[in-house]
Steps between C-alpha positions, in 0.01 A plus 500: 500500500648153552695540178714765674656239727771254407577246769826313462629260765850372537459124560758485781349804671151353470621172651667683790191711554286187507721345770473814715127525439450138604680567829303812587171402342495127566151530649363622165694348208253627240571867574784551249321345200202721583716812515679419175175413328343830606814691407509352151127540432410815696819695580306823543347377829843524659509873423198564722588493871140409587511188281864402562435223753862384501678836524678446171470859385828584676669198345387595150608861554849397611722562199835423662405186688603658827185465707564499871376221724220722622356511148508127430 
């Protein structure tokens, strides 16, 4: 199932996201590498609401990039 997913990151976007993540998640700096590692190795766990610890199912389902603040 993992072969169905192609994850491509824009370097500038990833850098900006890292800055924001460090501000909001400064108490746990290892969270993002954990999320990305799980996403790249087991993307199917983010399809199951019971296993989606980080609430990323809504982010992955967002095709237009227009998530509201209440979903982030």
